[in-house]
C-alpha positions in Angstrom: 159.8 150.1 48.7 162.2 151.7 46.3 161.4 152.2 42.6 164.1 152.9 40.0 162.1 154.7 37.4 164.4 157.8 37.2 167.9 157.8 35.8 170.5 160.4 36.7 172.6 162.2 34.1 175.4 159.9 35.2 173.4 156.9 34.0 172.8 155.5 37.5 169.3 154.8 38.7 168.0 157.3 41.3 165.9 155.7 43.9 162.4 157.1 44.2 160.3 156.5 47.3 156.9 154.9 46.5 154.1 155.5 48.9 152.9 152.4 50.8 149.6 150.9 49.8 147.1 151.9 52.5 145.0 148.8 51.7 147.7 146.2 51.9 146.6 145.1 55.4 142.9 144.8 54.5 143.0 141.0 53.8 144.3 140.4 57.3 141.7 142.7 58.8 138.9 141.1 56.8 139.9 137.6 57.9 140.0 138.7 61.6 136.7 140.4 61.2 135.2 137.3 59.7 136.4 135.3 62.7 134.7 137.9 64.9 131.5 137.7 62.8 131.5 134.0 63.3 131.7 134.2 67.1 128.9 136.8 67.1 126.7 134.4 65.1 127.6 131.6 67.5 126.7 134.0 70.4 123.3 134.8 68.8 122.5 131.1 68.6 123.8 130.5 72.1 121.6 133.3 73.5 118.6 132.0 71.6 119.1 128.5 73.1 119.8 129.9 76.6 116.5 131.9 76.5 114.6 128.6 76.1 116.2 127.5 79.4 115.7 130.6 81.4 113.2 130.3 84.2 113.7 133.6 86.0 112.3 136.8 84.3 115.3 138.8 85.3 117.7 136.3 83.7 115.5 136.3 80.6 115.7 140.1 80.4 119.5 140.2 80.8 119.9 137.4 78.2 117.8 139.4 75.7 119.9 142.5 76.4 123.1 140.6 75.8 121.7 139.0 72.7 120.9 142.5 71.4 124.5 143.6 72.1 125.8 140.7 70.0 123.3 141.4 67.2 124.5 145.1 67.1 128.1 144.0 67.0 127.3 141.5 64.2 125.8 144.3 62.2 128.8 146.6 62.8 131.2 143.8 61.8 129.3 143.0 58.6 129.3 146.6 57.7 133.0 146.9 58.3 133.7 143.8 56.3 131.7 145.1 53.4 133.6 148.3 53.4 137.0 146.6 53.5 136.2 143.7 51.1 133.8 145.6 48.8 131.6 142.6 48.6 128.8 141.0 50.6 130.2 137.5 50.0 133.0 138.3 52.4 130.4 138.4 55.2 129.7 134.7 55.1 130.9 132.8 58.1 134.0 130.8 57.6 133.1 127.6 59.4 129.8 126.7 57.8 127.7 125.0 60.5 127.7 126.8 63.8 127.5 124.7 66.9 127.3 126.1 70.4 128.8 123.6 72.7 126.4 122.5 75.5 123.5 124.6 74.4 120.5 123.2 72.7 120.7 119.5 71.8 119.0 116.6 73.5 120.1 117.2 77.1 119.0 120.7 78.3 121.5 122.3 80.7 119.0 124.3 82.6 119.2 128.0 83.3 122.5 128.0 85.2 124.2 125.5 82.9 123.2 127.6 79.9 124.6 130.8 81.4 127.9 128.9 82.3 128.1 127.9 78.6 127.5 131.4 77.5 130.1 132.8 79.8 132.6 130.4 78.3 131.6 131.7 74.9 132.1 135.3 76.1 135.6 134.4 77.2 136.4 133.0 73.7 135.0 136.3 72.3 137.2 138.3 74.6 140.3 136.3 73.5 139.5 136.9 69.8 138.7 140.6 70.3 141.9 141.1 72.2 143.8 140.2 69.0 142.2 143.1 67.1 144.6 145.7 68.5 147.5 143.7 66.9 146.2 144.3 63.4 148.3 146.3 61.0 145.4 148.3 59.6 145.1 151.4 61.8 141.4 152.0 61.0 140.4 148.4 61.9 142.7 148.4 65.0 140.9 151.6 66.2 137.5 149.9 65.5 138.5 147.0 67.8 139.9 149.3 70.5 137.0 151.8 70.6 134.0 149.7 69.7 134.4 145.9 69.8 136.6 145.3 72.7 134.8 147.6 75.2 131.4 146.1 74.1 132.8 142.6 74.6 134.1 143.5 78.0 130.7 144.7 79.0 128.9 141.6 77.8 131.4 139.3 79.5 131.1 141.2 82.8 127.3 141.0 82.6 127.4 137.4 81.7 129.7 136.7 84.7 127.2 138.5 87.0 124.4 136.3 85.5 126.5 133.2 86.2 126.8 134.2 89.8 123.1 135.1 90.1 122.0 131.8 88.6 124.3 129.7 90.7 122.2 127.3 92.7 119.3 127.4 90.2 118.4 124.4 88.1 
């Protein structure tokens, strides 16, 4: 951006470079982070519902570990949003009511069906977190690349393993 605050002796305006605003990309980053927060909240609900369907202690243990991973990411994302938006109101999920397709409800899916639904949710999370490196804000982009995306890859991989382990169980 060029400002014309200075005038040469000749009477013509001399362009003066204006430093870019380092915060101009924060609204985009906050919106993306709010979408990530929402999927983390959905994941927490999904893991809570799946835990009620788990019949194998090993599956229950892994589900608890994965739920803990999502709870930690939710805390990290909330903290990041607060720092960028300078308000706690920005941490409210954008969609209101959170529904986890196939989990909970009247017709329980059983242990394997619950894990299959969680794995689909993990894929959705991976898709969303893969968008983070496209952000214009370098600090938030680095947060996605070094914290969120690797953690999401891990939870998706573990959930895939659980899906294979529970195949054939009710």
